[in-house]
N, C-alpha and C positions, 0 to 999 in steps of 0.2 A: 482469439480475437476479443478485445474489450467489449463488455456488455453494452456500453454507451454507443458503440458502433451499430449494434443491432437496433437500438432505439432510433438512430438516424434512419435506419432502413425502414422503420415503421412509417416515418413521415414520407420517405421516398415511395413506399407502397401506396399511400393516399394520392400522391402526386402522379405516380405512374398510372394509377387507375383512371385519373382524370385525363391524362394525355392519350391513353390508348382506348378508352371506353367508347369513343366516338365511332370506332370501327363497327360496333354493333348497333349504334344509334342513328347513324347518318340518314338512312331512309326515313325514319320516323321524324327526325328534325326537319328534313326537307318537306315532308307532307304537312307538318304542323305549322311551319313558318312560310310555306308557299314559295319555296325555292327549289332549284334542280338538285339532283344528287351530286353532280360535280361542284356546284356552288356550296352545298353543305360540306363537301370534302375540304373546302378552303378553310373551314374551322380548324382542321388539323394543321394546315399550312400556316395559318395565323398564329397558332400556338408555337409552332416551330420557329417562326420569324421572331416572336417575342423572346424565345429562348436564345436565339442567335445574338440579338441585340443585348438582351439582359445579362447573359452570362459574364462577359468581361466588364460591362458597365456596373452591374450590381456588385461584382467582386471588388471593383475599385472603390465603390462607395462604402462597402462594408468594412474596409480596412480601418476606418476610424472608430469602429465599435468592437466590443469583444465578440468572439465567434458565437457564443451562446445568444447574445442579444441580437446579432444579425440573423441567426437562424430563426429565432422566435418572431421577429418582425416580418420576415419573409413568409413564414408559415401562417401567421394570423392574416396577413393580406391575402394569401392564397385562399384561405377559408372564406373570407368575406366576399370575394368576387364570385365564388360558387353559389353563395346565397343569392346574389344579384342575378346570376345566370339562370338559376332555377325559377326566379320570379318573372323574368322579362318575357314579353310577347313579341319583341322586335329582333329580327335576325341581326341587324346592325349592332344593337346593344350586346347581343350574345357574342358577336365577333369581337367587340371591344373587350368584353370580360375575358375572352380567351387570350388576348394579347397581354392584358394586365396580369392575369393569372400566370401566364408564361414568364413574365418578367420576375414575378415572385418566385416561381419554381426555379428559374435559372439561377437567381441569386442564392437560393437555398442549396441547390445541388453543387454550385461552384464552391461555396463555403464548406459544404458537407464533405466533398471529395478531399480537400486539403486537410480538413479536420480528421477525417478517417485515416488518411495516410500518415498523419503526424502521430496517431495513436499506436502505430505499429513500428517494427524495426524498418530501417531504410531499405532492406532488400525484400520487403513483404508487401509492396504496393499493389501487386496483382491480387493477392489474397484479400487485402482490405477493400480494393475496388469491387471484387467479387461479392464480398459480404454486403457492401452497400447496395450494389445493383441487385442483390437478392430481393430487395423491396420491389424493384421493377418486375422481376420475373414472378414474384408472388402476386403482383397486380394482374399480370397476364393469366396466371393460373386461376385466381379466385376473384380479384376485384373486377376485372373487365367482363368475364362471363356473368358475374353477379349483376353488374350494371346492365348488361344486355337483358337478363331475366327481369330486372326491375322495369326496364323500358318496355318489355313485352307485356308485363302485368299492369303497370301503373303509369306508363308514359316516360319519355326520356327525362323529364324534369326530376323524377324521383331519383335518378342516378346522380344528378348534381347535388341533391340534398344529401345523398349517402356519402359523397366525397367530403362535403362540409362536416358531417358528423364523424367521419373517419379521422379528420384532421384534429379534432378536439383532444383525444387521448395522446396524440403525438405532441401537441403543444405542451401538455402537462408533463409528459415524460422527458422532453428535452429540457424544460425549465428545471427539473429536479436532478437529472443525471448527467447531462453533457457538461464537461469542463468549460468554464467561461473563456479561458484563453486571454491573450492580450491583444489590444488594438494594433493595427499596422502602423508603420512609421510615417505615413503621410504621402503626399503626392509625388515628391521627387523620386522616392524609391519605387513607387507604383509605376511611374513613367519609365523608370529604368527597367522594370520587369518586362515591359512591352518589347524590349530589344531581343528577348528570347525568340521572337517570331522571325528573326533573321537566320535562325538555324535551319538549314535545309532538312536535317533529320526530323525536326519537329513539324515542319511544313508538310513534308511528304506523309507523315503519320496522320496529321489532321485531315489532309485531302483524302487519304484512303478511308479514314473513318467516315467522312461525309458521303463518299460514294457507296460504301457498304450499307450505311444506315439509310441512305436514299433508296437503295434496293429493297430493304426491309419494309419501309413505310410505303413504298409505291404499291406493294401488294397488300400489306396488312390493313391499310386504310380502306381498301375496297374488297376486303375478304368477305364481308357479308353478301354483297351482290354476286361475287364469284360463286359462293356456295349455293345461293338460291337460284341464280339465273343461268350459270354455266353448268354447275354440277347437277342442278335439278333437285336439290334437297329442300325441305321445308324450312321456314324461318326458325323453327324450334331447334334446328341443328346449329345455328349460328353460335349460341353460347358454348356449345360443346366444342366446336372448332376453335373458338377463341381460347378456351381452356386448354385444349390440346397444344396449341401453339405456345401457350404459357408453360406447359409442362416441358416442352422441348427447350424453351429458353432457359428454364431453371437448370436443366441438365447441361446445357451449353455453358452457362455462366459458371456453374459449379466445377465442371471439368476444366474450363479455361483458367479458373482461379488457381488451380493446382499447377498449371503449366506456364502461365504468363510470366512468372518470375524466373523460370529456369530454362524453358525451351519455347520461346515465343515464335521463332521463325517456322518450325513445322506446323504450328497451329495456324499461322497466317497463310502460309503457302498452300498447304494441303486443304485447309478449311475453306479457303477462297475458291479453289478449284472445284471442290465438292459443292460449294454454294452455287457456283455458276451452273454446274450440271443439274443441280436440283431445281433451280428456277426454270431452266429450259424444259426439263422433264415435266414439271408442274404445268407449264403452259400447254404442252402436248396432251397431257392426260387429265386436264381439268374437268372433263365431262365424266370421268370415272370415279365414283364415290370411294372405292377402296384405295385407289392411288392417291386421291386427295387427302384422305385421313392419314396415310403414311407420310406424305410429303409435308403436310402442315406441321407434323411433329418434328420431322427431320430438319426442315428449313428454319423452324424456330430455334432448334439447338445450334445449327451452324451459324445463323445470323447473330445470335447473342454471344456465342463462343468467340467468333472472330471479332465482333464489335467490342466486347469487354476487354479482349486482349489488346486491341488498338488503343482503348482508353488508358490501360495500364502503361503501354509504351509511351503515350503522350505525356503522362505524368512523370515517367522516368526522364524523358527528354527535356522537360521544362522545369523539373523540380529545383535545380540548382539556381538558374537565372531568374525564375519566376515562381518562387515558393507559394505566393498568395494567389497568383493569377493562373496557375497551371490548370486548376479545375475549371476555371472560366474558359480557357482556350479549348479544352476537351469538350465541354458542354456546348459551346458555340459551334464547333466544327460538326459535331454529331447532329446538331439540329439544323445545320445547313442541309444535311441529307434528309432530315425530317420534314423540311419545307420543300425540298426539291422533289422527293418521291411522290407525294400526293399531287403536287402541281403537274408534273409530267404525266402521271396516271390519269388525272382529270382531263388534261388536254386530249389524250388518246381516246378516252371514252366519249368526250364531247365531239370528237372528229368522226365518230361512228365506227371506231375500230373494235368496239365491244369490250365486255368486262374481262376478257382473256388478255387483252393488251397490256395491262399493268404487269402481268407475269413475265411477258417478253421484255418489257422495259427493265424489270428487276434484273433479269439475266444480263441485259446490256450494261447496266450500271456496275455490276460486279466485274464484267469483262473489262470495263474501263479502269476499274481499280487494279486489276491484274496487269493491264497494260502500263499504267502509271508506275506501279511498283517494279515491274520488270524493266521499264525504261530507266528508272532511277538507279537500279542496280547495274544495268548495262553501261550507264554513263559514268559509273564509278562513284555514285552517291552512296552515302552511308545507309545502312539498314535502318528500317523504322523501329529503332529500339535495340538495345543490346541483346545478343543471343544468350 
């Protein structure tokens, strides 16, 4: 893999830390800004909504600039909104910074995905995607737990400052090492790329990605109260559990990166079945610490293994008709799930169903993905990506 690809991964690490770190900070943010835990959970949904809107929109706007310039603009904007977020005392302002930061993140990731896949051979999109998403898993392993530890020691604002500081070396690295590339051709071609969304193969793949990622975020957003209120462990265990989930996600992305280009269907079918069983078992055994430790690791691996394979399949399905917008499509779809998961989980908690309810909803979302995939195959639709 080209070295510049890993530099893109460094920026994705900073952005992934920001996106996921709220899982360990939500209770503190809720107390500090005088809102409920489900309301604070909407910060995650707001970020995901910004990613949904921003991914295709920012990808379209960035076509007029070189890829390096677009990446730098998005990353600098991302850095600045985290400074504002660290300084504000208003929940409304913090919510706005999450949306704006998500727009910048979405634009960066959409451009980075197509930049990464253009750096490698046409049949290596899965490996390129895996290398780029390694930044996300590194965020889960190190960035998110570190953010939770900072929150424990110096308050949740310190985690926002840390993300801003993490972004600085990424800005310098991209400015020096990422190829500039050429601007896009303009709006007529961009509008033409939107016709790729008429492809049933691409639409099914994007829907499956949204459902699987929704299941992941439904539980991950509320993992902190699950660990402390259901499992009965102290708050000091939260960073360790977040890191364990990250270790699992790294294993899943790494393994999927080796298989997504050559044997995607076994990963998707058997991985999704295992994911469904895992969420249901997690819900049943959430009060048992040993079971929780094992399942946090396993579900992290399965969630990101299946999810990254679906991203690679979406890039394969859209690469010919939408070479510039393929990354935007994938980013938007997966963040539909990122918005859906915390939202339905928050509704269940607010309804008095307890902190165990997001686990059951995660199982239901994966079951829906299996039903959609099975129905598409049964009706004679094409597979979500070439086998």
